[in-house]
C-alpha positions in Angstrom: 86.5 98.4 81.0 89.7 97.5 82.6 91.5 100.0 85.1 93.6 101.2 82.5 90.8 102.2 80.1 89.1 104.3 82.9 90.0 107.8 83.5 92.6 107.9 86.4 93.2 110.0 89.4 96.4 109.8 91.6 95.6 109.5 95.4 98.7 110.7 97.3 98.1 109.0 100.7 95.5 106.6 99.4 96.4 103.8 101.8 95.6 106.0 104.8 92.6 106.6 106.8 90.7 109.1 104.7 92.7 108.3 101.4 91.6 104.6 101.4 87.7 105.7 101.7 88.4 107.9 98.7 89.9 105.2 96.8 87.2 103.0 97.3 84.6 105.8 96.2 86.5 106.5 93.2 86.6 102.9 92.1 82.9 102.7 92.5 82.5 105.9 90.6 84.1 104.7 87.4 87.5 106.1 88.1 90.9 104.3 88.1 92.6 105.4 91.5 96.4 105.1 91.4 97.6 105.1 95.0 100.8 106.7 95.7 101.8 106.1 99.4 105.2 105.5 101.1 103.5 103.2 103.7 104.8 105.0 106.6 101.4 105.0 108.1 99.4 103.5 105.4 97.9 99.9 105.0 98.2 97.8 101.8 95.2 95.8 102.5 93.1 99.0 102.8 93.7 99.5 98.9 90.6 98.0 97.3 90.7 95.9 93.9 90.3 97.8 91.0 93.1 100.5 92.2 96.8 100.4 91.6 99.1 100.8 94.5 102.7 102.8 93.7 104.7 102.7 96.7 107.0 105.8 97.0 107.2 109.4 98.1 105.1 112.2 96.4 108.4 114.4 96.8 110.6 112.2 94.7 110.4 114.0 91.4 111.7 111.4 89.1 109.3 108.6 90.7 106.2 111.0 90.3 107.2 112.0 86.8 107.3 108.5 85.7 103.8 108.1 87.2 102.2 111.0 85.8 103.6 110.1 82.3 102.4 106.7 82.7 98.9 107.2 84.0 98.1 110.8 82.5 95.7 111.6 85.6 93.0 114.2 85.3 93.6 115.1 88.8 95.9 114.5 91.9 94.2 114.2 95.2 96.6 114.9 98.1 95.9 113.1 101.6 99.5 112.4 102.3 100.5 114.6 105.4 101.9 114.4 108.7 98.7 115.6 111.0 99.5 115.3 114.6 99.2 118.9 116.2 101.3 117.8 119.4 103.9 116.2 117.4 104.3 119.1 115.2 105.2 121.3 118.3 108.2 119.3 119.1 109.2 117.9 115.6 108.4 121.0 113.4 111.1 119.9 110.7 109.0 116.8 110.1 106.0 118.8 109.3 107.6 121.5 107.2 109.4 118.8 105.3 106.4 116.5 104.6 103.8 118.8 104.2 105.3 121.6 102.4 108.6 120.4 100.9 107.2 117.1 99.6 104.2 119.0 98.4 105.8 121.6 96.4 108.1 119.0 94.6 104.7 117.4 93.6 103.5 120.3 92.3 106.3 121.0 90.3 106.2 117.6 88.8 102.6 118.3 88.1 103.3 121.6 86.2 106.3 120.0 84.3 104.1 117.1 83.1 101.1 119.3 82.2 98.5 117.9 84.9 96.5 120.9 86.0 94.1 119.9 88.5 94.6 119.4 92.3 92.7 118.5 95.3 94.3 119.4 98.8 93.3 118.1 102.2 93.6 121.1 104.7 92.4 121.7 107.9 90.7 123.8 110.3 94.1 124.4 111.9 94.7 127.0 109.5 92.2 129.3 111.5 94.0 128.8 115.0 92.1 130.3 117.8 88.6 131.4 116.4 87.4 134.8 116.9 83.8 134.0 115.7 82.1 130.6 115.4 80.7 129.2 113.1 84.1 129.8 111.3 83.7 130.7 107.6 86.4 130.7 104.9 86.9 134.2 105.4 87.9 133.9 109.2 91.4 135.1 110.0 94.0 132.4 109.1 96.3 132.4 112.0 97.5 129.0 112.9 98.9 128.2 116.3 101.3 125.3 115.6 103.4 124.0 112.8 100.8 121.5 111.6 98.5 124.3 110.6 101.2 126.7 109.4 102.4 124.0 107.1 99.1 123.6 105.4 98.4 127.3 105.2 101.8 127.4 103.3 100.5 124.9 100.8 97.4 126.8 100.4 99.3 130.1 99.6 101.6 128.1 97.2 98.5 126.9 95.4 97.0 130.4 94.9 100.3 131.4 93.3 100.7 128.3 91.4 97.1 128.8 89.9 98.0 132.3 88.9 101.5 131.8 87.5 100.9 128.1 86.0 97.4 127.7 85.5 97.2 124.5 88.0 93.8 124.8 89.3 93.0 123.6 92.8 90.2 123.0 95.3 91.4 123.0 98.9 89.0 121.3 101.6 89.5 122.4 104.9 88.5 119.4 107.1 87.0 120.1 110.8 87.0 116.6 112.5 87.0 113.7 110.3 85.5 110.8 112.1 83.7 107.4 111.5 84.3 104.4 109.1 82.4 102.7 106.0 78.9 101.9 106.6 79.7 98.4 106.0 82.4 97.9 108.4 85.1 97.2 106.1 87.3 100.3 106.4 88.1 102.2 109.3 90.4 104.4 111.3 93.6 102.6 112.4 96.5 104.9 113.4 99.3 104.1 115.4 99.3 105.6 117.8 95.6 106.8 117.9 95.1 110.4 118.7 91.6 111.1 117.8 88.7 111.2 120.4 86.0 108.7 118.6 88.3 106.0 118.1 89.9 106.5 121.4 86.7 106.3 123.2 85.8 103.2 121.2 88.8 101.5 122.1 87.9 101.8 125.8 84.3 100.3 124.9 86.1 97.3 122.9 88.5 96.7 126.1 91.6 97.8 124.2 92.0 100.7 126.7 91.3 101.2 130.2 89.9 104.5 130.0 89.3 107.8 128.0 91.2 111.0 129.0 89.2 114.3 128.9 91.8 117.5 128.5 90.3 120.0 130.4 86.8 120.3 131.8 86.8 124.1 132.4 86.6 125.5 128.9 84.1 128.3 128.3 81.5 126.0 126.6 78.2 124.8 127.9 79.6 121.7 130.0 83.2 122.7 130.3 84.8 120.4 127.4 86.1 121.2 124.1 83.6 121.4 121.3 84.2 120.1 117.7 82.5 119.6 114.6 82.7 115.7 113.6 82.3 115.0 109.9 81.9 111.5 108.5 84.6 110.2 106.5 82.4 109.1 103.7 80.9 112.6 103.6 84.5 114.1 103.1 84.9 111.7 100.5 81.7 112.8 98.6 83.2 116.4 98.9 86.2 115.3 97.0 84.3 113.7 94.3 82.0 116.7 94.0 85.4 118.9 93.9 86.8 116.4 91.1 83.6 116.9 88.8 84.0 120.7 89.5 87.5 121.0 88.5 86.6 118.8 85.2 84.0 121.4 84.5 86.5 124.3 84.5 86.1 125.5 88.3 88.8 128.2 89.3 91.1 127.6 92.3 89.3 128.1 95.5 88.8 126.8 99.2 85.8 125.0 101.0 85.3 124.4 104.8 84.0 121.0 105.3 81.8 120.3 108.5 78.3 119.8 109.5 77.8 123.0 111.5 77.1 121.1 114.7 79.4 121.1 117.5 79.7 118.3 119.8 81.4 118.3 123.4 83.8 115.8 124.4 81.2 114.9 127.1 78.4 114.6 124.4 80.6 112.3 122.5 81.5 109.9 125.2 77.9 109.9 126.2 76.5 109.1 122.8 79.4 106.2 122.5 78.2 105.1 125.7 74.6 104.6 124.2 75.8 103.1 121.2 78.2 100.5 122.7 76.2 99.6 125.8 79.7 100.1 127.5 80.2 102.4 130.7 83.6 103.8 129.1 85.4 105.0 132.5 86.5 108.6 132.2 89.7 110.2 133.6 90.3 114.0 133.7 93.8 115.3 132.7 95.0 118.7 132.1 94.2 120.7 129.1 96.6 120.6 126.0 98.4 123.5 125.0 96.7 124.9 121.8 93.4 123.4 122.1 90.9 126.0 121.0 87.5 125.6 123.0 85.2 125.4 120.2 85.7 124.6 116.6 82.7 124.4 114.4 82.4 125.0 110.7 80.4 127.1 108.3 80.2 125.0 105.3 77.5 126.8 103.3 79.7 127.5 100.3 80.6 123.9 100.0 76.5 123.2 100.1 75.8 126.2 97.6 78.7 125.7 95.2 79.5 121.9 95.1 75.9 120.6 95.9 77.3 118.8 98.9 74.8 117.4 101.4 76.5 115.4 104.1 74.6 112.0 104.4 75.8 111.2 107.9 75.5 114.2 110.2 74.4 112.6 113.2 77.1 111.9 115.9 75.6 108.6 116.7 75.5 107.4 113.3 79.3 108.3 113.0 79.9 106.4 116.1 77.9 103.5 115.2 79.8 103.0 111.9 83.2 103.6 114.0 81.9 100.9 116.3 81.1 98.4 113.6 85.0 98.6 112.5 86.3 98.9 115.9 84.8 95.4 116.6 86.1 94.0 113.8 89.5 95.4 114.0 89.9 94.7 117.9 89.1 91.0 117.5 92.2 91.0 115.2 94.4 92.5 117.8 93.6 89.7 120.7 
């Protein structure tokens, strides 16, 4: 079958890190992914053959109406967002505009065009400082930064749009997305990079001199922050299962995505040293404002209701796949 004969899914932000992995999985699973990306942070070469790339903004109503009418997608997957917590503190306008206003425009266009299925990438940042760990979906949602606030605002809008317009959605709250495609052909390449695992691996590959540890006196077993790292492929599998569930008529709902296992900064660095065989020098820096000591997911609902079973829960596997990508990508930067 040609792409135009396959059922289509619009993937907003499909040229980015998680989106490009999702596009590949959709293409391999019998779908026609239509990537919508303004290329502000995306990479055209990350869009696999079999997918269609449409360059533009999801908040451009005329542009999106034309695409929705042309491709008649079963569902829209939303990966397009500004996602740097620190930047959101100093540039909140960017986050409210990109993450909320643009998304509302997209939702209104979907309603007008009769597209009624939506999968939204949300975040553990909606919980703020946890009052209990592991964190369930019922945990109080009290974001402590504009990034988390903007994502939670969209979640609330989706509940209202479901009741009023019949737009059914599944929101997936990620914890810490990490890793790369197991074959080493897709990976993380943010500019600037802010995520721990790729930064550690850039030290191992010689692109950085050291890794910063932001705080070593947290109330954790080794004093460093603990996070729940989830392989990007496992995130994509959850989206594929959510797509099936919406296709089967599921109501609007929310799921956490995480392994339920926390790794500290120190443990991640130790695992990276083991995987790469490099010493990875460490520098202590002051804690960052708004960094909770521990963020670990309870993802039992996703396992029970979506049938989601992470295939790559081990931190050394996650780092190993990311290391394959980093060695390949670092070679292009020399």
